[in-house]
C-alpha positions, -999 to 999 in steps of 0.1 A, spaced: -124 716 -307 -87 732 -304 -55 726 -286 -67 741 -254 -98 718 -250 -102 711 -213 -119 678 -203 -153 681 -188 -138 666 -156 -115 696 -153 -135 721 -167 -165 716 -143 -144 708 -111 -162 720 -80 -150 754 -71 -169 762 -40 -188 742 -14 -223 749 -28 -210 730 -62 -198 700 -45 -223 675 -53 -233 646 -32 -214 653 -1 -242 671 20 -231 660 52 -194 669 47 -203 703 32 -226 710 63 -197 699 88 -169 721 72 -191 750 66 -202 752 101 -166 747 115 -156 776 96 -183 799 105 -178 792 141 -140 794 138 -136 757 149 -108 750 124 -89 718 128 -52 716 123 -54 684 103 -81 668 79 -83 633 62 -106 627 33 -110 593 21 -134 577 -5 -135 561 -41 -120 578 -70 -137 607 -84 -160 617 -54 -142 650 -46 -115 646 -22 -89 669 -37 -116 694 -49 -127 695 -13 -91 702 -1 -86 730 -27 -121 745 -17 -109 743 20 -77 761 12 -96 788 -6 -119 792 22 -91 796 48 -71 822 25 -96 841 6 -91 878 7 -129 889 3 -130 887 42 -110 894 72 -110 859 83 -117 823 70 -151 822 52 -173 793 39 -180 813 8 -147 820 -8 -152 845 -36 -131 827 -63 -120 858 -80 -95 872 -56 -56 866 -62 -56 838 -36 -85 819 -49 -74 821 -84 -38 809 -74 -50 781 -54 -76 771 -83 -48 769 -106 -26 752 -83 1 780 -82 -2 795 -49 30 796 -27 16 787 5 -9 758 -7 14 728 -16 -2 700 -33 20 668 -26 17 635 -44 27 610 -19 31 584 -47 61 602 -60 73 617 -24 73 583 -4 107 588 14 114 603 49 139 628 32 108 642 12 87 645 45 118 663 64 119 688 34 82 694 38 81 698 78 111 720 78 93 745 56 63 743 74 81 763 103 82 794 82 52 817 83 30 819 50 39 847 24 4 856 7 -20 838 29 -32 833 62 -24 798 66 1 773 50 -19 742 38 -3 710 28 -25 689 7 -9 653 6 -30 631 -20 -29 594 -16 -13 595 16 -16 558 21 16 555 -1 41 571 22 68 548 37 67 540 75 95 562 80 78 590 63 46 584 85 66 584 116 85 616 107 49 631 102 35 623 134 49 649 158 43 678 135 8 664 126 -1 664 163 11 697 171 18 719 140 26 757 141 -5 777 144 -2 787 106 -3 752 92 -31 731 81 -27 696 68 -51 679 44 -46 643 38 -66 624 10 -67 586 2 -87 559 -14 -72 532 9 -79 545 44 -71 510 59 -34 516 48 -31 547 70 -17 540 103 -39 545 132 -14 569 149 -18 592 118 -59 587 118 -60 598 155 -46 632 148 -68 641 121 -105 647 115 -117 621 94 -144 626 64 -159 598 44 -168 611 10 -198 587 -1 -207 574 -36 -227 601 -54 -263 586 -58 -275 579 -95 -304 608 -95 -276 634 -83 -252 625 -113 -281 624 -136 -292 660 -127 -253 669 -128 -248 656 -163 -279 669 -176 -270 706 -166 -234 699 -180 -250 689 -213 -270 720 -213 -239 742 -207 -220 723 -237 -252 726 -257 -250 688 -262 -283 667 -266 -282 640 -239 -313 618 -238 -325 603 -204 -317 566 -213 -282 576 -223 -278 596 -189 -292 568 -170 -266 545 -184 -237 569 -177 -248 577 -142 -248 539 -134 -216 532 -150 -199 559 -132 -205 538 -99 -209 569 -76 -178 587 -93 -183 623 -107 -150 620 -128 -156 587 -139 -189 595 -153 -177 629 -167 -150 611 -184 -176 587 -200 -198 616 -211 -168 633 -227 -160 601 -245 -197 596 -257 -198 634 -270 -165 629 -288 -179 596 -304 -214 612 -315 -206 648 -322 -231 662 -297 -262 636 -301 -256 613 -271 -284 587 -271 -290 552 -253 -277 533 -284 -245 551 -288 -237 547 -251 -246 510 -250 -221 508 -281 -195 526 -263 -197 506 -231 -202 473 -251 -233 465 -228 -264 449 -238 -297 469 -233 -314 459 -200 -345 448 -222 -321 422 -237 -307 411 -203 -342 408 -190 -352 386 -221 -320 366 -217 -326 359 -182 -361 348 -190 -347 324 -215 -321 311 -189 -348 305 -164 -370 285 -190 -347 256 -189 -344 256 -228 -305 255 -232 -301 255 -270 -323 288 -268 -300 303 -244 -267 296 -261 -281 310 -294 -289 342 -276 -255 341 -260 -241 337 -298 -265 366 -309 -254 391 -281 -218 382 -285 -219 389 -324 -235 423 -318 -202 435 -299 -213 431 -265 -184 427 -238 -194 393 -220 -179 407 -189 -204 434 -189 -233 409 -196 -220 389 -167 -223 423 -145 -258 429 -160 -269 394 -150 -258 398 -114 -276 432 -115 -306 414 -127 -305 387 -101 -301 413 -73 -330 432 -82 -351 400 -90 -342 389 -55 -351 421 -40 -384 419 -58 -392 384 -49 -427 381 -29 -412 358 -5 -389 381 13 -409 416 10 -376 436 6 -397 469 6 -387 498 -14 -375 492 -49 -379 527 -63 -341 527 -77 -349 498 -96 -330 503 -131 -357 489 -153 -388 504 -169 -424 494 -161 -427 467 -186 -394 450 -176 -405 452 -140 -437 434 -149 -417 408 -168 -393 403 -136 -424 399 -115 -439 373 -138 -406 352 -137 -406 355 -98 -441 340 -97 -426 309 -113 -392 303 -95 -382 301 -59 -359 324 -39 -335 294 -36 -333 291 -73 -322 328 -72 -296 326 -45 -281 296 -65 -277 316 -95 -261 346 -78 -235 322 -63 -227 307 -98 -225 342 -111 -201 356 -85 -178 326 -88 -179 330 -127 -161 366 -121 -124 355 -113 -131 326 -139 -139 354 -168 -110 374 -157 -84 346 -158 -98 327 -190 -82 335 -223 -113 327 -243 -141 345 -226 -170 331 -249 -161 294 -240 -163 302 -203 -194 322 -205 -210 294 -225 -202 269 -197 -215 295 -173 -249 295 -189 -251 256 -189 -245 257 -152 -270 283 -146 -296 263 -166 -291 234 -145 -287 248 -110 -324 244 -102 -317 205 -103 -298 206 -73 -314 201 -40 -317 231 -14 -295 230 17 -325 222 39 -334 192 18 -297 180 18 -300 182 57 -331 164 59 -319 136 35 -287 132 58 -308 132 89 -329 102 73 -296 85 63 -283 88 98 -315 73 112 -314 45 88 -277 39 98 -286 37 134 -313 13 133 -291 -10 109 -262 -9 133 -284 -19 162 -298 -48 142 -263 -57 129 -251 -57 166 -279 -80 175 -271 -103 147 -233 -105 155 -243 -111 195 -235 -144 206 -263 -169 205 -256 -178 240 -262 -142 253 -288 -143 279 -322 -130 273 -326 -119 308 -303 -87 300 -333 -69 282 -354 -49 302 -391 -49 308 -408 -16 310 -446 -14 316 -451 22 328 -440 58 322 -425 60 356 -405 27 349 -391 44 319 -380 73 338 -364 53 363 -346 31 338 -332 61 317 -319 76 350 -303 45 360 -286 41 324 -273 76 331 -290 91 300 -291 124 318 -303 148 289 -328 123 275 -342 115 312 -343 153 320 -362 161 288 -386 131 290 -395 137 327 -398 174 324 -415 179 291 -435 146 279 -470 140 288 -476 102 285 -513 98 274 -510 60 268 -484 36 277 -488 -1 266 -468 -30 254 -445 -17 228 -466 15 221 -461 50 236 -485 79 229 -473 111 240 -475 150 239 -443 169 236 -446 203 252 -414 217 236 -416 197 203 -379 184 198 -381 168 164 -351 142 175 -368 132 208 -388 101 193 -358 90 174 -336 90 207 -361 72 228 -369 47 203 -333 37 197 -325 36 234 -356 12 240 -347 -11 212 -313 -12 225 -326 -20 261 -356 -40 255 -346 -59 222 -377 -47 203 -392 -22 182 -414 2 199 -439 25 183 -440 64 194 -470 80 185 -468 120 190 -501 138 199 -508 172 184 -527 186 212 -519 184 250 -543 162 270 -532 181 302 -517 152 318 -488 155 344 -450 149 333 -432 125 354 -416 152 371 -449 168 381 -459 134 394 -432 131 417 -435 165 429 -472 161 438 -464 128 456 -435 146 477 -458 174 486 -483 151 498 -459 133 522 -464 143 560 -426 147 566 -422 170 535 -454 191 544 -439 194 580 -405 205 567 -421 231 542 -441 247 572 -408 257 588 -398 282 560 -420 310 549 -428 310 511 -408 280 505 -414 259 474 -400 228 459 -380 237 427 -369 200 416 -373 164 423 -342 144 420 
């Protein structure tokens, strides 16, 4: 270690397309474009921090100005004067501009004025504008015309982490490339290679933790690896990384969630105390609980989510999760997830995370006592039906004693019922009854029927209407199998076809058919 030490994120920064990890689609597109001389005048790179936006811009600038070939090359040498100057950020024709400190229209005018002059040492003048979304509206407007039709020797490369803040007028003038999060396996291979180059012992468990903590960012992961090496002196193991990240081991998290789902509140709170006293960050523990809930949901046998090869748990831990899943419902996991997500802003806002976390655990422990949404809907439906019946009886009790009995209907057949529904202008109920209901038995106060479409609310609607119109309770019995009885509409249609006048009218038109009876 000396005063000239270079951090790993800078020391192992990608210098060519081959060393740009995790961006295969981007690399293939750019190399093909360079090899076929289809070089655009403006590019925009977007993605989360640390995925290689600025590095890609520098590599592209090298490819355009490398002196190892007569033209642009997809394999810059890295050793010529231009390549070395670009890598060091000192090339006179490749200008890296920080939009955060050059936000104004005057800064943009200076850049555009200089762009009119031909390059000094390279083939192209390359303007790399980092965090371009921070430019002011007037600066964007000043850039528009030049960005659309720049001089032949000028290439613009824009980079941003907030693509939604870039005006559409700018985006439409650029070729856009989205840099994806680097997969965990790719990061692990990269970190293992760097550890070998640095002669550092990096265990597989520690490598896994670092790669997942990086969250797809190469720079974040290398910064964590740098910190771990400095902390351990060259022997980076899982314990050291867990201590550095203030995270509980995944085995601890699996065991903790098992206790939470067991219903033993006292035991769960004791484990929280133990984890907290060991120095774990409760915010990270909350994140780990959300991760566990997500993967437990993916593994639950009721949804068959498919491939879980990326599951960040050992075989023994997976078996424990499957055992837990055999005893809990998917509904319970979903409720726990909602409680955990709601707790994230609470944990960020509270001044005492331990108190907040204790209360969170209590909520999770009792979440299973809550009824599910289907159960709540069913209860509400039952309550509505009871209320309807009570209202009808209340109306009958409140009616004047002198109210004539003659106002109640007497219905003795399925056809009479259809006619009365039609007279009462119950259009929807009449249409469904006459078209879909097979009446197998119609007696005084009781109807046995088969419903071809299986409307769960039909019996409730019809019984309510019958009570209102006849003044008595009717028993509706639904058959589970069809007796192949005609519906009212089919009976009417058959009678209509048998009518001589209708038959005579039908004969006048070839292929005529009766499509409805009203």
